[in-house]
RODO-2510 file (C-alpha; in nm, 4 decimals, decimal comma):
residues 633
     n   res          X          Y          Z
     1     m     0,7342    11,4310    10,6818
     2     i     0,4344    11,5324    10,4305
     3     g     0,4490    11,8956    10,3267
     4     t     0,4053    12,0621    10,6879
     5     l     0,3249    11,6980    10,8429
     6     h     0,5604    11,5330    11,0495
     7     f     0,5238    11,1435    11,0990
     8     s     0,7500    10,9108    11,3025
     9     a     0,7148    10,5408    11,3596
    10     e     0,8659    10,4227    11,7068
    11     g     0,7971    10,0748    11,8434
    12     f     0,5043    10,1809    12,0823
    13     r     0,3258    10,4085    11,7966
    14     v     0,3678    10,0732    11,5982
    15     l     0,2299     9,8427    11,8481
    16     y    -0,0857    10,0799    11,8713
    17     a    -0,1362    10,1233    11,5069
    18     l    -0,1870     9,7333    11,4990
    19     l    -0,3804     9,6857    11,7417
    20     a    -0,6141     9,9394    11,5970
    21     s    -0,5671     9,7647    11,2934
    22     f    -0,6615     9,4520    11,4853
    23     l    -1,0121     9,6321    11,6468
    24     w    -1,1023     9,7519    11,2940
    25     l    -1,0448     9,4191    11,1364
    26     m    -1,2533     9,2314    11,4448
    27     t    -1,5324     9,5026    11,3936
    28     s    -1,5728     9,5084    11,0142
    29     l    -1,6065     9,0990    11,0457
    30     f    -1,9101     9,1682    11,2767
    31     s    -2,0280     9,4409    11,1040
    32     k    -2,1919     9,2194    10,8102
    33     q    -2,4282     9,0492    11,0745
    34     y    -2,4959     9,3694    11,2838
    35     f    -2,6056     9,5751    10,9697
    36     y    -2,7737     9,2922    10,7918
    37     g    -3,0955     9,4956    10,6435
    38     h    -2,9892     9,8379    10,8070
    39     r    -2,9632    10,1643    10,5742
    40     n    -2,7307    10,4467    10,5619
    41     l    -2,4351    10,1291    10,5386
    42     k    -2,1973    10,3037    10,2890
    43     r    -2,2233    10,6403    10,4806
    44     y    -2,1160    10,4645    10,8150
    45     f    -1,8212    10,2481    10,6300
    46     v    -1,6664    10,5632    10,4809
    47     f    -1,6483    10,7184    10,7817
    48     c    -1,5605    10,4084    10,9537
    49     a    -1,2512    10,4119    10,6777
    50     a    -1,1831    10,7907    10,7419
    51     t    -1,1739    10,7372    11,1175
    52     f    -0,9338    10,4529    11,1318
    53     v    -0,7072    10,6714    10,8980
    54     a    -0,7206    10,9434    11,1190
    55     v    -0,6375    10,7613    11,4468
    56     l    -0,3461    10,5993    11,2615
    57     g    -0,2400    10,9886    11,1907
    58     v    -0,2592    11,0410    11,5957
    59     f    -0,0417    10,7736    11,6817
    60     f     0,1766    10,8222    11,3905
    61     a     0,2013    11,2129    11,4514
    62     g     0,5793    11,3589    11,4526
    63     d     0,4668    11,6992    11,6003
    64     l     0,1604    11,7939    11,8200
    65     l     0,0417    11,9835    11,5033
    66     t    -0,0072    11,7095    11,2944
    67     l    -0,1600    11,5160    11,6044
    68     f    -0,4277    11,7679    11,6817
    69     l    -0,4994    11,7942    11,2986
    70     f    -0,5767    11,4400    11,2959
    71     f    -0,7361    11,4328    11,6181
    72     e    -1,0074    11,6646    11,5079
    73     i    -1,0314    11,4804    11,1996
    74     m    -1,0942    11,1619    11,3975
    75     s    -1,3873    11,3820    11,6271
    76     f    -1,5505    11,4907    11,3317
    77     t    -1,5320    11,1916    11,1409
    78     s    -1,6817    10,9363    11,4395
    79     y    -1,9553    11,1764    11,5210
    80     v    -2,1517    11,0266    11,2405
    81     w    -2,1043    10,6790    11,4360
    82     v    -2,3077    10,8210    11,7101
    83     a    -2,5815    10,9603    11,4931
    84     q    -2,5638    10,6867    11,2620
    85     e    -2,9362    10,5226    11,3985
    86     e    -3,0857    10,8820    11,3556
    87     t    -3,3337    10,8188    11,6643
    88     e    -3,3908    11,1024    11,9063
    89     a    -3,1122    10,9480    12,1535
    90     a    -2,9094    10,9352    11,8991
    91     l    -2,9136    11,2607    11,7726
    92     r    -2,9049    11,4020    12,0988
    93     a    -2,6290    11,2063    12,2191
    94     s    -2,4465    11,3146    11,8706
    95     k    -2,4780    11,6676    11,9713
    96     t    -2,3351    11,6126    12,3293
    97     y    -2,0371    11,4200    12,1677
    98     l    -1,9764    11,7040    11,8903
    99     a    -2,0006    11,9643    12,2030
   100     i    -1,7272    11,8117    12,4113
   101     a    -1,5000    11,7460    12,1038
   102     v    -1,5282    12,1318    11,9932
   103     i    -1,4543    12,2316    12,3584
   104     g    -1,1673    11,9981    12,3703
   105     g    -1,0306    12,1112    12,0099
   106     l    -1,0505    12,4626    12,1147
   107     s    -0,8483    12,4175    12,4429
   108     m    -0,6205    12,2122    12,2990
   109     l    -0,5602    12,4591    12,0278
   110     m    -0,5156    12,7418    12,2602
   111     g    -0,2631    12,4990    12,4573
   112     l    -0,0637    12,4511    12,1336
   113     f    -0,0523    12,8410    12,0690
   114     l     0,0994    12,8499    12,4065
   115     l     0,3833    12,6042    12,3500
   116     e     0,4820    12,7244    11,9853
   117     h     0,5235    13,0549    12,1454
   118     a     0,7501    12,9457    12,4398
   119     f     0,9880    12,6401    12,2760
   120     g     0,9358    12,7554    11,8922
   121     t     0,8423    12,3926    11,8294
   122     l     0,5822    12,1237    11,8620
   123     r     0,8205    11,8272    11,7417
   124     i     0,7136    11,5560    12,0045
   125     s     1,1319    11,4521    11,9944
   126     e     1,2095    11,7950    12,1282
   127     l     0,9455    11,9139    12,3844
   128     r     1,1273    11,7269    12,6765
   129     t     1,4502    11,9092    12,6481
   130     s     1,2638    12,2082    12,5345
   131     a     1,0425    12,2276    12,8179
   132     e     1,3561    12,1887    13,0574
   133     l     1,5111    12,4526    12,8775
   134     f     1,1925    12,6848    12,9415
   135     l     1,1896    12,6447    13,2503
   136     a     1,5651    12,6746    13,3197
   137     g     1,5202    13,0187    13,1916
   138     k     1,5704    12,9985    12,8166
   139     g     1,4262    13,2416    12,5670
   140     g     1,2193    13,5412    12,6321
   141     n     1,0334    13,6927    12,9539
   142     f     0,7560    13,4801    13,0213
   143     g     0,7023    13,5758    13,3867
   144     n     0,6505    13,2909    13,6100
   145     r     0,7512    13,0077    13,3758
   146     s     0,6101    12,6742    13,5681
   147     t     0,2430    12,8794    13,5815
   148     y     0,2700    12,9415    13,2018
   149     l     0,3707    12,5692    13,1462
   150     y     0,1094    12,4430    13,3750
   151     t    -0,1332    12,6507    13,1833
   152     a    -0,0357    12,4816    12,8256
   153     a    -0,0337    12,1347    12,9849
   154     a    -0,3820    12,1829    13,1442
   155     l    -0,5361    12,3161    12,8203
   156     l    -0,3900    11,9999    12,6447
   157     t    -0,5099    11,7819    12,9149
   158     v    -0,8649    11,9021    12,8731
   159     g    -0,8923    11,8299    12,5030
   160     f    -0,6945    11,4891    12,5260
   161     g    -0,8898    11,4242    12,8557
   162     a    -1,2518    11,4951    12,6830
   163     k    -1,1709    11,2181    12,4220
   164     a    -1,0966    10,9817    12,6782
   165     g    -1,3643    11,0349    12,8792
   166     v    -1,1845    11,1575    13,1967
   167     f    -1,3899    11,3610    13,4656
   168     p    -1,5907    11,5807    13,4440
   169     l    -1,5952    11,5844    13,0581
   170     h    -1,6806    11,1994    13,0367
   171     i    -2,0372    11,2987    13,0028
   172     w    -2,0274    11,1958    12,6256
   173     l    -1,9692    10,8079    12,6863
   174     p    -2,2879    10,7253    12,8655
   175     k    -2,4744    10,8328    12,6110
   176     a    -2,3188    10,7696    12,2914
   177     h    -2,2309    10,4138    12,3454
   178     p    -2,6330    10,3277    12,3856
   179     a    -2,7161    10,5333    12,0837
   180     a    -2,4285    10,4153    11,8489
   181     p    -2,3939    10,0742    11,6472
   182     a    -2,2328     9,8064    11,8780
   183     p    -1,9063     9,8029    11,6365
   184     a    -1,8452    10,1564    11,6697
   185     s    -1,9272    10,1508    12,0630
   186     a    -1,6182     9,8854    12,0390
   187     l    -1,4027    10,1427    11,8812
   188     l    -1,5259    10,4080    12,0592
   189     s    -1,4409    10,2422    12,3897
   190     g    -1,1356    10,0719    12,2352
   191     m    -0,9548    10,2742    12,0531
   192     l    -1,0734    10,6505    12,0447
   193     t    -1,0532    10,6639    12,4129
   194     k    -0,6877    10,5503    12,3540
   195     c    -0,6020    10,8357    12,1311
   196     g    -0,7169    11,1170    12,4504
   197     i    -0,5133    10,8635    12,6735
   198     f    -0,2138    10,8737    12,4171
   199     g    -0,1993    11,2735    12,3999
   200     m    -0,2271    11,2681    12,8277
   201     l     0,0931    11,0618    12,8183
   202     l     0,2618    11,2832    12,5982
   203     v     0,2117    11,5756    12,8251
   204     n     0,2641    11,4065    13,1262
   205     c     0,5786    11,2150    13,0359
   206     y     0,7230    11,5076    12,7628
   207     l     0,5981    11,8428    12,9273
   208     l     0,6001    11,7428    13,2588
   209     f     0,7988    11,4313    13,3214
   210     a     0,8518    11,3451    13,6859
   211     d     0,6509    11,6645    13,8271
   212     a     0,5198    11,5106    14,1303
   213     a     0,2859    11,8137    14,1761
   214     w     0,0983    11,7624    13,8664
   215     g     0,1177    11,3663    13,8781
   216     k    -0,1023    11,4329    14,2171
   217     v    -0,3847    11,6095    14,0276
   218     i    -0,4059    11,3558    13,7262
   219     l    -0,4183    11,0707    14,0038
   220     i    -0,7145    11,2291    14,1783
   221     l    -0,8938    11,3005    13,8367
   222     g    -0,8507    10,9359    13,7523
   223     t    -0,9786    10,8218    14,0958
   224     v    -1,2880    11,0191    14,0460
   225     t    -1,3450    10,9091    13,7138
   226     m    -1,2838    10,5613    13,8279
   227     v    -1,5048    10,5483    14,1432
   228     l    -1,7959    10,7307    13,9549
   229     g    -1,8204    10,4988    13,6305
   230     a    -1,8192    10,2012    13,8365
   231     v    -2,0944    10,3475    14,0931
   232     s    -2,2721    10,4363    13,7440
   233     a    -2,2012    10,0750    13,5833
   234     v    -2,3776     9,9061    13,8768
   235     f    -2,6647    10,1142    13,8850
   236     s    -2,7510    10,0605    13,4835
   237     v    -3,0049     9,8081    13,3552
   238     d    -2,9089     9,9048    12,9992
   239     i    -2,6217     9,6369    12,8712
   240     k    -2,4237     9,8757    12,6578
   241     r    -2,4670    10,1740    12,9122
   242     t    -2,3240     9,9243    13,1789
   243     l    -2,0115     9,8629    12,9502
   244     a    -1,9946    10,2302    12,8602
   245     c    -1,9747    10,3340    13,2404
   246     s    -1,7558    10,0805    13,2898
   247     s    -1,5601    10,2418    13,0191
   248     v    -1,5701    10,5354    13,1999
   249     s    -1,4259    10,3741    13,5245
   250     q    -1,1467    10,1614    13,3392
   251     i    -1,0365    10,4808    13,1806
   252     g    -0,9932    10,6131    13,5400
   253     f    -0,7815    10,3089    13,6250
   254     i    -0,5577    10,4407    13,3299
   255     t    -0,5306    10,7789    13,4295
   256     l    -0,4304    10,6956    13,7552
   257     g    -0,1536    10,5033    13,6519
   258     i    -0,0426    10,8032    13,4192
   259     g    -0,0153    11,0552    13,7879
   260     m     0,1563    10,7489    13,9250
   261     i     0,4300    10,7542    13,6671
   262     n     0,4745    11,1370    13,7588
   263     v     0,4368    11,0801    14,1089
   264     m     0,6989    10,7928    14,0908
   265     g     0,9377    10,9738    13,8633
   266     g     0,9432    10,7057    13,5763
   267     h     0,8783    10,3773    13,7382
   268     g     0,8907    10,0991    13,5497
   269     i     0,5769     9,9324    13,7275
   270     a     0,3645    10,2631    13,6704
   271     i     0,4246    10,2733    13,3059
   272     q     0,4004     9,9392    13,1971
   273     g     0,1185     9,8960    13,4433
   274     t    -0,0765    10,1979    13,2357
   275     v     0,0215    10,0869    12,9227
   276     y    -0,0864     9,7110    12,9738
   277     h    -0,4180     9,8444    13,1029
   278     m    -0,4565    10,0560    12,7990
   279     v    -0,4098     9,7553    12,5613
   280     n    -0,6279     9,5445    12,7670
   281     h    -0,9092     9,7341    12,8265
   282     s    -0,8903     9,8094    12,4190
   283     l    -0,9586     9,4108    12,3663
   284     l    -1,1641     9,3365    12,6647
   285     k    -1,4556     9,6269    12,5346
   286     l    -1,3714     9,5078    12,1813
   287     v    -1,5113     9,0933    12,2849
   288     l    -1,7871     9,2706    12,5196
   289     f    -1,9500     9,5485    12,3056
   290     l    -1,9531     9,2985    12,0179
   291     a    -2,0996     9,0269    12,2275
   292     a    -2,3802     9,2923    12,3348
   293     g    -2,4221     9,3622    11,9708
   294     v    -2,4899     8,9700    11,9227
   295     i    -2,7480     9,0076    12,1913
   296     y    -2,9413     9,3309    12,0504
   297     v    -2,9138     9,1855    11,6908
   298     n    -3,1029     8,8552    11,8271
   299     t    -3,3438     9,0501    12,0829
   300     h    -3,3295     9,4019    11,9730
   301     s    -3,3349     9,4917    12,2549
   302     l    -3,0734     9,6215    12,5285
   303     d    -3,2743     9,6709    12,8582
   304     l    -3,1773     9,3711    13,1130
   305     n    -3,5077     9,2824    13,2084
   306     e    -3,6010     9,2220    12,8066
   307     i    -3,2920     9,0407    12,7215
   308     r    -3,2974     8,8299    13,0678
   309     g    -3,2101     8,4519    12,9746
   310     y    -3,1173     8,4966    12,6365
   311     g    -2,7997     8,3430    12,6633
   312     r    -2,8923     8,0611    12,8558
   313     k    -2,8550     7,8218    12,5476
   314     h    -2,5961     7,9979    12,3969
   315     p    -2,2376     7,8494    12,5952
   316     f    -1,9660     7,9992    12,3406
   317     l    -2,1022     8,3436    12,3683
   318     g    -2,1484     8,3046    12,7287
   319     a    -1,7677     8,2007    12,7623
   320     a    -1,7036     8,4944    12,5699
   321     v    -1,8388     8,7272    12,7944
   322     a    -1,7363     8,5460    13,1137
   323     f    -1,3420     8,6003    12,9708
   324     g    -1,4405     8,9366    12,9248
   325     g    -1,6090     9,0402    13,2261
   326     l    -1,3254     8,8533    13,4723
   327     g    -1,0583     9,0125    13,3148
   328     l    -1,2172     9,3350    13,3336
   329     a    -1,2618     9,2634    13,7182
   330     g    -0,8817     9,1682    13,7225
   331     v    -0,9558     8,8023    13,8486
   332     p    -0,6145     8,6018    13,8109
   333     g    -0,5462     8,3888    13,5067
   334     l    -0,6633     8,6774    13,2461
   335     n    -0,5449     8,9760    13,1229
   336     g    -0,7156     9,2424    13,3321
   337     y    -0,5295     9,1014    13,6520
   338     i    -0,1554     9,1636    13,5387
   339     s    -0,2568     9,5158    13,4640
   340     k    -0,4328     9,5683    13,7682
   341     t    -0,1628     9,3882    13,9639
   342     l     0,0760     9,6312    13,8381
   343     l    -0,1256     9,9619    13,8741
   344     h    -0,2077     9,8067    14,2569
   345     e     0,1490     9,7487    14,3118
   346     s     0,2711    10,1146    14,1895
   347     l     0,0467    10,2714    14,4631
   348     v     0,1789    10,0007    14,7174
   349     e     0,5766    10,0511    14,6398
   350     h     0,5234    10,4450    14,6558
   351     m     0,3564    10,4177    14,9745
   352     e     0,6392    10,1994    15,1198
   353     h     0,8951    10,5083    14,9911
   354     l     0,7222    10,7602    15,1518
   355     e     0,7439    10,5519    15,4535
   356     k     1,0976    10,4976    15,4226
   357     a     1,1501    10,8591    15,3559
   358     g     0,9954    10,9343    15,6775
   359     m     0,6770    11,1373    15,4716
   360     y     0,3753    11,0126    15,6835
   361     s     0,1728    11,3163    15,5828
   362     e     0,1542    11,2235    15,2376
   363     i     0,0753    10,8401    15,3111
   364     g    -0,3127    10,8936    15,3678
   365     m    -0,3783    11,0470    15,0334
   366     f    -0,2151    10,7353    14,8509
   367     k    -0,3819    10,4641    15,0990
   368     t    -0,7585    10,6326    15,0113
   369     v    -0,6537    10,6257    14,6705
   370     e    -0,5883    10,2478    14,7196
   371     v    -0,8688    10,1823    14,8785
   372     l    -1,0907    10,3177    14,6327
   373     f    -0,8946    10,1073    14,3797
   374     l    -0,9878     9,7909    14,5344
   375     v    -1,3289     9,9195    14,6206
   376     s    -1,3695    10,0125    14,2031
   377     g    -1,2384     9,6679    14,1151
   378     g    -1,4948     9,5018    14,3498
   379     l    -1,7870     9,7222    14,1441
   380     t    -1,6089     9,5977    13,8311
   381     l    -1,7117     9,2350    13,9144
   382     a    -2,0374     9,3101    14,0564
   383     y    -2,1688     9,4625    13,7561
   384     m    -2,0245     9,2040    13,5133
   385     l    -2,2088     8,9502    13,7467
   386     k    -2,5092     9,1651    13,6987
   387     l    -2,4756     9,1165    13,3354
   388     f    -2,3682     8,8016    13,3273
   389     i    -2,6274     8,6145    13,5746
   390     a    -2,9314     8,8108    13,3955
   391     i    -2,8534     8,6701    13,0576
   392     f    -2,6452     8,3552    13,0945
   393     v    -2,8178     8,2161    13,4289
   394     e    -3,1620     8,3337    13,5056
   395     k    -3,4822     8,2640    13,3342
   396     g    -3,6847     8,5219    13,1594
   397     d    -3,8203     8,7303    12,8439
   398     g    -3,4850     8,6736    12,6640
   399     e    -3,5272     8,2865    12,6051
   400     k    -3,7840     8,3330    12,3644
   401     h    -3,5147     8,4349    12,1354
   402     t    -3,2905     8,1348    12,1735
   403     g    -3,4181     7,9166    11,8851
   404     k    -3,1719     8,0382    11,6236
   405     n    -2,7975     8,0725    11,6036
   406     s    -2,6733     8,3652    11,7607
   407     m    -2,3807     8,4399    11,5827
   408     t    -2,2364     8,3924    11,2338
   409     v    -1,9176     8,2281    11,1294
   410     l    -1,7653     8,5557    11,0840
   411     s    -1,9158     8,7331    11,4151
   412     g    -1,8257     8,4136    11,5814
   413     i    -1,4245     8,4531    11,4839
   414     a    -1,4533     8,8311    11,5789
   415     v    -1,6277     8,7507    11,9355
   416     c    -1,4752     8,4053    12,0371
   417     g    -1,1525     8,4591    11,8776
   418     s    -1,0756     8,8178    12,0413
   419     a    -1,1759     8,6439    12,3447
   420     l    -0,9590     8,3788    12,3559
   421     l    -0,6665     8,6255    12,3397
   422     l    -0,7688     8,7491    12,7043
   423     p    -0,6189     8,4247    12,9069
   424     v    -0,3445     8,3921    12,6784
   425     l    -0,2112     8,7112    12,7722
   426     g    -0,2992     8,6869    13,1380
   427     l    -0,1320     8,3324    13,1200
   428     t     0,2073     8,4688    12,9668
   429     p     0,3036     8,8136    13,1011
   430     n     0,6756     8,7662    13,0985
   431     i     0,6315     8,6902    12,7298
   432     i     0,4124     8,9144    12,5743
   433     f     0,3435     9,2075    12,7919
   434     a     0,7061     9,2025    12,8875
   435     k     0,7947     9,3266    12,4842
   436     i     0,5107     9,5986    12,4998
   437     g     0,6372     9,7283    12,8575
   438     n     0,9867     9,7743    12,7179
   439     l     0,8708     9,9681    12,4043
   440     a     0,6403    10,2100    12,6107
   441     e     0,9412    10,2785    12,8569
   442     a     1,1536    10,3639    12,5349
   443     f     0,8856    10,5983    12,4062
   444     l     0,7370    10,7351    12,6979
   445     c     1,0877    10,8098    12,9447
   446     p     1,4515    10,8319    12,9089
   447     a     1,6127    10,5146    12,9544
   448     e     1,8396    10,6390    13,2400
   449     a     1,4892    10,7374    13,4240
   450     v     1,3048    10,4285    13,4425
   451     t     1,3490    10,2387    13,7478
   452     g     1,1764     9,9356    13,8648
   453     e     1,1310     9,6391    13,6613
   454     a     0,7806     9,4635    13,6217
   455     e     0,9154     9,1620    13,5298
   456     s     1,0602     9,0839    13,8978
   457     i     0,6862     9,0716    14,0060
   458     r     0,5756     8,7415    14,1210
   459     w     0,2225     8,7306    13,9797
   460     l     0,0989     8,4630    14,1878
   461     s     0,2559     8,6078    14,5475
   462     a     0,0352     8,6301    14,8375
   463     e     0,0399     9,0145    14,8245
   464     n    -0,0895     9,0251    14,4949
   465     l    -0,3340     8,7719    14,5131
   466     k    -0,4470     8,9494    14,8489
   467     g    -0,5378     9,2694    14,6230
   468     a    -0,7333     9,0679    14,3808
   469     a    -0,9376     8,8477    14,6409
   470     i    -1,0529     9,1939    14,8433
   471     s    -1,1804     9,3551    14,5178
   472     v    -1,3685     8,9668    14,4680
   473     l    -1,5029     8,9807    14,7998
   474     i    -1,6290     9,3359    14,7841
   475     g    -1,7755     9,2596    14,4421
   476     i    -1,9482     8,9711    14,5619
   477     f    -2,0811     9,1483    14,8637
   478     v    -2,2236     9,4539    14,6457
   479     y    -2,3983     9,1967    14,4035
   480     l    -2,5605     8,9873    14,6938
   481     f    -2,6851     9,2988    14,9148
   482     v    -2,7218     9,5804    14,6548
   483     v    -2,8036     9,4504    14,3087
   484     r    -3,0148     9,1839    14,4355
   485     v    -3,1826     9,3679    14,7390
   486     f    -3,1866     9,7319    14,6462
   487     l    -3,1530     9,7411    14,2822
   488     m    -3,4395     9,4953    14,2255
   489     k    -3,7936     9,5167    14,2730
   490     k    -4,1122     9,2482    14,2622
   491     e    -4,3567     9,2968    14,0049
   492     n    -4,6338     9,1070    13,9037
   493     g    -4,4799     8,7881    14,0790
   494     r    -4,1343     8,8282    13,9660
   495     k    -3,8144     9,0732    14,0247
   496     l    -3,7119     9,3023    13,7963
   497     y    -3,3580     9,5011    13,7759
   498     v    -3,4656     9,8469    13,8868
   499     n    -3,2313    10,1905    13,7747
   500     r    -3,2469    10,3758    14,1059
   501     i    -2,9648    10,6370    14,0373
   502     p    -3,1324    11,0215    14,0895
   503     s    -3,1966    11,2231    13,8114
   504     w    -2,9409    11,4847    13,9569
   505     f    -2,6624    11,2520    13,8954
   506     d    -2,6639    11,3117    13,5405
   507     l    -2,4029    11,5895    13,5017
   508     e    -2,5280    11,6600    13,1578
   509     d    -2,8749    11,7221    13,2047
   510     t    -2,8034    11,8791    13,5764
   511     v    -2,5418    12,1140    13,5064
   512     y    -2,4143    12,1607    13,1698
   513     r    -2,6968    12,2171    12,9555
   514     p    -2,8440    12,4669    13,2337
   515     v    -2,5337    12,6376    13,2393
   516     i    -2,4791    12,6526    12,8685
   517     v    -2,8320    12,6578    12,7333
   518     q    -3,0154    12,8727    12,9999
   519     a    -2,7717    13,0474    13,2584
   520     l    -2,4922    13,1533    13,0114
   521     p    -2,7080    13,3169    12,7777
   522     f    -2,8984    13,5088    13,0758
   523     v    -2,5503    13,6165    13,2418
   524     l    -2,4008    13,7147    12,9129
   525     a    -2,7378    13,9235    12,7973
   526     f    -2,7555    14,0761    13,1324
   527     v    -2,3963    14,2002    13,1052
   528     c    -2,4552    14,3340    12,7515
   529     r    -2,7304    14,5476    12,8804
   530     v    -2,5559    14,6841    13,1508
   531     c    -2,2497    14,7513    12,9534
   532     d    -2,5330    14,9315    12,6695
   533     r    -2,6597    15,1141    12,9540
   534     l    -2,3063    15,2376    13,0771
   535     t    -2,2139    15,3247    12,7082
   536     d    -2,5197    15,5310    12,6789
   537     t    -2,4938    15,7008    12,9927
   538     v    -2,1411    15,8049    12,9246
   539     a    -2,1956    15,9071    12,6014
   540     g    -2,4955    16,1357    12,6700
   541     v    -2,2556    16,2840    12,9708
   542     l    -1,9782    16,3595    12,6871
   543     r    -2,2007    16,4886    12,4360
   544     m    -2,3420    16,7543    12,7416
   545     t    -1,9676    16,8225    12,8351
   546     v    -1,6705    16,7792    12,6191
   547     f    -1,8499    16,6920    12,2633
   548     a    -2,0915    16,9873    12,3369
   549     p    -2,2286    17,1416    12,0312
   550     r    -2,0802    17,5090    12,0271
   551     k    -2,3483    17,8065    11,9769
   552     r    -2,2840    17,9650    11,6096
   553     k    -2,4578    18,0109    11,2890
   554     m    -2,4355    17,6973    11,0502
   555     s    -2,6381    17,5804    10,8078
   556     i    -2,8400    17,2529    10,8629
   557     w    -2,6536    16,9467    10,7832
   558     v    -2,7788    16,6309    10,8306
   559     g    -2,6485    16,2726    10,6996
   560     t    -2,2676    16,2268    10,6072
   561     r    -2,0424    16,4515    10,3931
   562     l    -2,1145    16,1472    10,1001
   563     t    -2,5014    16,1667    10,1676
   564     h    -2,5301    16,5826    10,1716
   565     t    -2,2948    16,5740     9,8721
   566     l    -2,5030    16,3171     9,6612
   567     g    -2,8437    16,4962     9,7864
   568     t    -2,7563    16,8634     9,7069
   569     a    -2,6288    16,7085     9,3613
   570     m    -2,9776    16,5360     9,3151
   571     d    -3,1723    16,8328     9,4400
   572     a    -2,9985    17,0484     9,1420
   573     v    -3,0920    16,7530     8,9131
   574     i    -3,4469    16,7883     9,0301
   575     s    -3,4660    17,1591     9,0257
   576     v    -3,3873    17,1247     8,6329
   577     l    -3,6249    16,8360     8,5691
   578     n    -3,9229    17,0430     8,7577
   579     k    -3,8803    17,3479     8,5371
   580     t    -3,9160    17,1311     8,2023
   581     i    -4,0426    16,7945     8,2073
   582     f    -4,1809    16,7718     8,5660
   583     h    -4,3486    17,1216     8,5484
   584     n    -4,7024    17,0083     8,6171
   585     h    -4,6176    16,7643     8,8592
   586     p    -4,2881    16,9086     9,0329
   587     i    -4,1325    16,6866     9,2907
   588     s    -4,1215    16,8738     9,6411
   589     k    -3,9173    16,6241     9,8560
   590     s    -3,5251    16,7072     9,9204
   591     f    -3,3072    16,4265     9,8182
   592     v    -3,0715    16,5072    10,1091
   593     s    -3,3228    16,4238    10,4102
   594     v    -3,3926    16,0814    10,1603
   595     f    -2,9966    15,9959    10,1701
   596     a    -2,9639    16,0635    10,5173
   597     v    -3,2332    15,8699    10,6356
   598     s    -3,1610    15,5676    10,4462
   599     e    -2,7770    15,6003    10,5547
   600     l    -2,9147    15,6291    10,9291
   601     e    -3,1494    15,3111    10,8754
   602     a    -2,8269    15,1158    10,6958
   603     r    -2,6472    15,1959    10,9848
   604     k    -2,9090    15,0556    11,2352
   605     t    -2,9344    14,7725    11,0281
   606     f    -2,5513    14,6997    11,0180
   607     s    -2,5251    14,7373    11,3861
   608     l    -2,8086    14,4757    11,4595
   609     i    -2,6160    14,2377    11,2473
   610     t    -2,2726    14,2583    11,3746
   611     g    -2,4379    14,3026    11,7575
   612     s    -2,5737    13,9315    11,6947
   613     v    -2,4566    13,6150    11,8099
   614     s    -2,4820    13,4456    11,4709
   615     f    -2,2719    13,7180    11,3316
   616     g    -2,0062    13,6334    11,6428
   617     l    -2,0043    13,2997    11,5703
   618     l    -1,9706    13,3400    11,1955
   619     l    -1,6612    13,5580    11,2645
   620     a    -1,5294    13,2684    11,5022
   621     a    -1,5782    12,9937    11,2832
   622     t    -1,3839    13,2510    11,0374
   623     g    -1,1010    13,2822    11,2267
   624     l    -1,0972    12,9214    11,3182
   625     a    -1,0927    12,8401    10,9530
   626     i    -0,8233    13,0930    10,8697
   627     t    -0,5809    13,0026    11,1744
   628     l    -0,5786    12,6064    11,0910
   629     i    -0,5186    12,7005    10,7003
   630     y    -0,2155    12,8844    10,8096
   631     l    -0,0975    12,6286    11,0595
   632     l    -0,1297    12,3881    10,8137
   633     f     0,0400    12,5783    10,5008
***
């Protein structure tokens, strides 16, 4: 505890802090080569260090308020990463990133207010007990307590899910990653999204533990995110955009696992599968984004048609990308296979449980999710085959850049050293992953609630290999008959990769920007205009009826009492001056009227200022600042 900030250091928190430290170390080693000759390096490294501290603050936070403060710091310091290159695309992407961060932050803040009001505490260790007591009827009158708790959980999930990249607030990922430097992209995908996932785990396992209805909602969000990201990645022809869309898809796999934790009531397989995939995705995207950075440094391009063939003479880089791509696709022997097997097994076991319980009506939903799970795994292999074959197998324009070393010694350690961890983790699931799983179970769920043992799974059994084989076959089919046929065209005697994804598929340009920039201001302006007309009408009726002036003799009074008094006094002074000093050029105007007119103009000006959007935003920002200062001190 430091002042009003609270920190805690359980095993799982320490694990992810160590993983974050590893990612920052590897990206720092690679940064020397990547940023050679770049400008504004001091700015990047200062905000990189600040973001690292903020990330550690998130994982070590002992209460939700501390977590919120560091989460917001992390959002604003990492904004600089996205804007680092200062290109038009980078600045536009950074605005999107910041807008999503602000929306998520305000949503989280409202959720925290609701929880503080209901529980009287935001200490993470007390949330589960507080939620149980709250639902049992302890405390004041809150109406429908389940609805109240669901509302608070939904608001927090919006904030955490926005950072994680969960649909429908995933739109910043495909824009930010291509614009940001490769080391920053590795951290954005590998670690900052996990801060959002960490928050979602707290909401699901501490506020709504074993709530099957809530778990199904999260499961559906995860499934949509998983499929949407995979489809977008297959269409992309930009290597970093492909990896960014892949991050959306893999976050969908993790979110699916979070939903299954609640649906299965804290089953050990769901918990371990979710946490394993968190760790695996961090390491996989570290390797793949740094490899993309190596390619960009040497070719100065991210377009597949321009970097095609670059890796034909770089076997070590090719091996690193192969490990990363196959691991991401869940191919046996690599770390991704372990976590995806557990996630798939959680679906299979739950369907078996439903069948034994005679709940056949619910099996269809989970069967659909399983099919989409396997298809998404196949799409993952398809887009990684597309990247690997284009860069490391096919001949193309990228070959002209192969006459020099692709990586410095430090870059080689960062890329190839990290890649070597992937098969090590994949081949020793019951040694390293088992310890990680135990830490996760102890942190996320009460010991007595955990059921099922991941260690009992036969990793290379026919059933588990069958699921992986189905995904592999789907991936090969999609690559041969969709990528090679539909997503390529002949031009000047050679085949080029094309992005045939329709423009309306971009939610930001199709939905969010038109709604926020055009539709919302129009609707609000219309509402304000209608209210203004209604107010004028009502005021006119009241002046003619209730507040109609009485017919009586009275002196003409203009302005306010203050302006009338000052004007009368000034007129008396002027009358004396006109008889003495100004008798040749007397002043004829009445200052009662002058002051009254000035006061009226001042009132109109103030009304215009206070009615403007800028003034409203200023008041909102001031209120938010006061709120944060109050919460902090």
